[in-house]
C-alpha positions, 0 to 999 in steps of 0.5 A, a space after each residue: 500500500 502506497 505511503 500517501 494512502 496510509 493513515 497518519 499516526 494516532 496521537 499518543 495519550 489521546 485515546 480512541 476519541 483523539 484518534 478519530 479527531 486526528 483522522 477527520 482532520 488529516 484525511 486526504 479526501 479519498 475514501 479508505 479501502 474497504 475492510 479486509 482489502 489487504 487480506 491481513 487481519 491487522 488491516 481491520 479496525 480494532 485488532 488491538 485495544 489501542 489500534 495500530 498507528 499504520 492502520 487505516 480506518 475504513 468507517 467513521 464509527 461503530 454505528 456505521 459499521 453496524 449499518 454496513 453489517 446489516 446491509 450485508 446480511 450480517 447480524 450482531 454477534 454475542 459478546 466476547 467472553 471477558 470483554 465486559 459485555 462489549 461486542 466481540 470482534 467478528 469471527 470470534 477472537 481469531 476473526 478479522 477484528 471488530 467492525 465490518 466483516 464479511 456477510 454471513 452465509 444466509 443459509 438454504 433458501 425457503 420454498 415459500 419465503 414468508 415471512 420474508 427473510 432479510 426483511 424487517 418490520 412491516 416489510 417482513 409481512 408484505 408478500 413478494 409479487 412472486 408469491 402473490 402471482 403464484 398463489 393467484 395462479 394456484 387459486 385459478 388452477 384449483 377453481 378450474 379443477 373443481 369446476 371440471 370435476 363438478 361439471 363432469 359429475 352433474 347430469 342434465 335433469 329430466 322433467 318427467 322424473 320430477 313428477 313424483 310428489 307424494 300425497 298429504 294425508 289429512 285427518 279429522 280431530 279423532 285421527 280418522 282419515 279425512 282425505 288424501 290429496 295435495 301431492 299429485 303433480 298436475 303436469 302434462 309435458 308437451 312439445 315446443 310445437 304445442 306451446 304458442 310462440 306468444 308464450 315463449 316471447 312473453 317469458 323471454 320479454 319478462 324474464 330474460 330478454 337476452 335468452 337466445 344470446 346469453 351463456 345461460 348463467 348470470 354471474 352477477 345474479 349468482 354472486 348476489 344470491 350466494 352472498 345473500 345466502 351466506 349472510 342470512 339475507 333474502 334468497 334469490 333464484 337464478 335470473 336467466 331462464 336456463 337457471 330457472 329451468 334447472 331450479 324448477 327441474 330439481 324439485 327433490 332439492 329446494 334447500 337454500 344452501 350455497 352447495 346447492 347453488 353451486 351445483 345448480 351453476 354447474 348444471 346450468 353451464 352443462 345445460 347451456 352447452 349440451 342443450 339447444 335454446 329451444 330444448 331449454 325453453 321447452 323444459 322451462 315451460 314444462 317445469 314451471 309452477 303456475 299456481 293451482 297445483 299446475 306444473 307446466 304450461 299445459 296444466 296451467 292452461 287447463 287450470 285457468 282457462 280449461 283449454 289446451 296450451 296451443 289455443 292460448 292467445 297473447 293476453 292469456 300468455 301474458 297472464 300466465 307469465 305473470 303467474 310465474 312471479 308467484 301465484 299466491 299474489 297474482 291468481 285472481 281467485 286470491 289467497 287470503 288464507 295464506 296472506 291477508 294481503 292476497 285478496 282477490 281484488 289486490 291479486 287482480 290488480 297486481 296481475 293486471 299490472 304485470 300482464 300489461 307490463 309483459 305485453 308492453 315489453 313484448 312490443 318493445 322487444 319486437 315480439 308483438 305488434 301494437 295492434 294486437 297488443 291493444 286488444 288485451 287491456 283487461 284480465 282474461 276470464 279465469 275459471 274456478 281453481 278447484 276440480 278435484 272432487 275429493 275436495 268438494 263440499 266443505 273438505 276443500 275449505 278445510 284442506 285449504 285452511 290447514 295448508 295456509 296455516 302451515 305455510 303462513 306460520 312456516 317459521 314455526 312449522 318449518 313447512 314451506 309451500 314447496 315442501 307442502 307441494 312435494 307431499 309426504 305429510 300426515 296432517 292432523 287437524 282440529 276439525 270435528 267431523 260431526 260438527 262440520 256436517 251439522 253446521 253445513 246441514 243447519 245452513 242448508 236447512 235455512 237456505 233451502 226453506 227461505 232463500 229462493 233465487 228463482 222466485 225472488 231473483 232481485 232479492 235472493 240471488 248471491 246470498 251467502 253464509 259463513 260460520 265457525 266454531 272454536 273451542 274456548 278451552 284450547 282455541 281449536 277450530 272445530 268446525 267451519 262453513 266456508 260456502 256452498 261447495 269448495 269446487 264451486 265457490 272458492 272464497 272461504 266465508 269463514 276465514 275471509 274478512 269482508 262483511 261488517 260485523 255490526 252490533 256484535 262489536 258492542 261487547 268489546 266496547 263494554 269490556 273496555 269501559 269495565 277494564 279501563 273506564 271512562 275518562 274524567 274531563 275534570 281530572 284531565 283539565 285540572 291535573 293533565 292526566 288520564 283519570 278514569 272511572 271503571 263502569 258498571 253495567 248498571 250505568 246509564 247512557 242516552 238511548 235517544 234516537 239521532 243523538 248528538 255524539 260528544 267527545 269526553 270533554 262534552 263537546 259535540 264531535 265533528 268530522 274533518 269537514 266540521 259536520 256533526 254526528 247524530 247517531 240513529 238507532 235501528 228502527 229510528 226509535 228512542 229507547 229509555 226513560 224520557 226526557 233524556 231517554 236514559 237506559 242502563 248498559 245491560 238493557 242497551 246491550 239487550 235491545 242493541 241501542 246504538 246511541 248508548 254504545 257510540 257515546 260510551 265508546 267516545 267516553 272510553 276512547 276509541 283507542 281503548 275500544 280498539 285495544 279491547 278488540 285486539 286483546 280479545 283476539 280480533 286481528 288489527 288488520 281487520 279493524 276499520 274506521 277506528 277514528 270515527 264514532 261508528 267504530 264502536 258499533 261494528 264498521 270493522 270486518 273480522 272473519 267468522 273464525 276471529 269473531 268466534 275466537 274473540 267471544 271465546 275469550 269471554 267464555 274462558 273468563 278473559 283467557 285468550 287463545 288464538 284459533 288454530 286448525 292443525 294439531 300435529 304434522 308428521 312425515 316418514 321420519 316422525 314428528 315435524 310439528 306440534 301446536 303449542 297453545 299460548 294463553 294470554 290474559 286479555 281481561 280479568 275474570 271480573 271484566 269477562 264474566 260481567 260481559 258474559 252476564 250482560 250477553 246472557 240477557 240478550 239471549 234470555 229476553 232480548 234480540 237473541 231469543 232465537 238462540 236459546 238452547 234446551 237446558 243450557 246457558 247461552 251468551 251472545 249478540 246479534 248484529 245488523 249493519 246499515 243498508 242491511 248488507 250483512 247480519 250476524 249472530 255470535 254466541 257461546 256456551 262454556 264449551 263452544 263459541 260459534 259465529 254465523 254471518 249472512 250477506 249478499 255478495 256477487 263475487 263472480 270473476 266478471 264482477 271486478 268490485 266486491 260490493 255487498 248488496 242490500 238484503 231488504 226483502 231477502 228470504 221474504 223478510 222486510 229486513 234481515 237481522 242477526 236475530 233472524 236467519 243467523 240466530 236460527 242457524 246458530 241454534 240448530 247447529 249448537 243443539 246438535 253440536 253439544 248433544 251428549 255433552 253435560 251442560 255447564 253454567 257460566 261463572 257468577 260475576 263479581 260486582 264491578 265498576 261504578 254506576 255513572 250517569 245515575 238517574 234520580 228516583 222519580 218523586 211521583 210514579 207515573 200512572 199505568 197509562 202514562 207508563 205504557 204510552 209515553 214513558 217506558 220503564 228503564 228496563 222494560 221486559 219484552 213479551 214473548 212475542 219478541 220473536 215474532 213481532 208484527 212488522 212496523 214500517 220505520 224510517 232509517 237514515 243512511 249517510 246524509 239522507 233518509 229512505 222509507 224502508 221496512 221495519 222488523 222481521 219475524 224473529 225479532 230485531 237487534 237494533 232498538 225495536 222491542 215489543 213494548 208499546 212505541 212511545 208517543 213522544 216521537 223525535 221530529 229532529 232532522 238529520 242535521 248534518 249528521 249521520 245516520 246508523 252509521 255503517 255505510 262508510 266513514 259516516 255510517 255505522 251498523 244499526 244493530 
């Protein structure tokens, strides 16, 4: 090494620091050779404690040496023994010395360098691009392998192999067989040549406009469906016709799982590559479910139009394409038993919109000319959905009710519509065969004797009845009358709402008054709190005809237009003790006085009246007009089943149990579902038993005398609505609660609007009341239904509430003549002729006008007409902006 590159001698006595200072001051400006360049150990810095005077220093210090060592892959070495913790020279005592030595051998390289060697901190955990690329290629390769295996393992489904559904067997309550049905697959496969081109174009336009050009799968739809299933969201089917065909053809596996979805993807891909588009279209239209137990286009054409598929026109094809969206919500027949929202009216509206949309798309995509499209602006005429003679009579209604109960409560039962269609279930119902037969006999007996549409076509056509019996102790529905015949009249009159219940709603008003009480206007004004007084049945209210209804503050109630409400009684009469015509609530219930209960409802609060009805078991969805005074006298439309169930709550001293129709379901593996009765306290025994006691007087000597049973206590209530459009009797014993309804309704498919018709003159009666035909049917049925059962008494009620609006005792008793002619007593006792009074023409008002109509019918009335002498003091006050009976809309109300 040349002299001019040698380091200057290190000053003596200055130590290591002085040496560094000297070096920095005497540098020649050229960088020292790297450590070990001479190959001599003495060339390394730090070979001796003080260093050599002729050695050059390659780096500025230990820190730089450490950094250099790190860069070269070296590591810190353990401290040399005896150096007091100071760093050992690289290579040990005989190594090249302290400072920077040669980098250590990194060792054998790993196959997967992760965490990454030679990296520190976050860098150790960031994969290299080589690793990422390798993994991605491996992943794609795995997918290809799995897809190949999956593709090879699946086969193309055969439609005819899916038609293997089993029957469901239905049993009566005594476990004897009722009927075996429901599992037959109504399918007849036809060739594509027998399917109208319009039907093919309709489903393409609505379901998959790119059908002839796509690959058969929709990646976005698949990803969405898989994600939803994985996250527990709403499941979705395949969005292409090919995927839907595969799904329809695989009836044996309809589970909503990711594995099934992937399997369907492989099948769809294979179908798309192996079958032509025409073959796929043929398979899809032959496998799709159109409702009414119809699988395939041929069965659907027969089910809806009673014709072969090839004869369907463009409008009918567009209609059937709408059914593919879900017949529950598009079949014009309705499916209220499955979903209350699926009424015939709502379904017709949805089907019309969907059908028109399909036709518009067919024009838009060039599948239909505008002139032909213009021919189809309304729904085509469809026929009755039932053809199975095994389901005739009441059986069809019973099976439908059991099925809809299972499907509607699928979260609890675990039985979906798809599973039910596949069959294989044994379904044990609550229906009592004897009671069902007796109820049907009782209806037909009255109908045959009194309803004669050929003799009186203007008044006796479209007359319908409905009925239901519920066991108070369990809530089991033991009998229903759904209509004339399930294969001829497919609306279940026992289960579908529609007919207003009239005065049969009044017990809920009385129960609310005894449970919560009437509001105290003084307490509200002074203390700003809801002070209430619980009411006794002995309390007095006005029975005055055309009574001005007031709110709880005493102010005259007015509607949103500022109009007053004048409540009219049935028969246009005032009842009670003049001049205020006060009448106690027991008598007001007995004679069905509208004015008293409308005012009582206002005093209690219509919100509490509503709560009382719901607590008893009425569905809130069936309650209407809840903000109007007439709500208290029955503008709502509960079903016969719900009315029977709600009255059963009074029969059990306030214990409410929801009506049910299926006790148990089993399949080949054993038990699937068992009903568990849930009991709630709707009212205290004190409240419920007092309601029952009041309703007993209705049957004993009021409007419901036709319902008296031999040797049994009966409680019940009649109901008639304004316009005489419906009539009810609902009554119960401790063992059975039954509701009977009667109405006129033309629900032919040609009639787009369900309109209830008047019943003046129906059955050759001036007016139909709940006290007439409904109570007679109730009586005849209950006599037979309870035959052989030991009579049971109702509980004796405990006194309840306070007597409000009490009238003072008169100072002088009126003469017998005065009492008879002008001042009926507060609690008149009707004579036995109440069941057959002489019809007396009366005036009943509807809305804002009055008409002259007939009076009572034989069998008594239930809206204020009694056999007591008519008071000579007659109301001459006009209707004055007010309202009449009340049931003809928001300004109407049932009359009795």
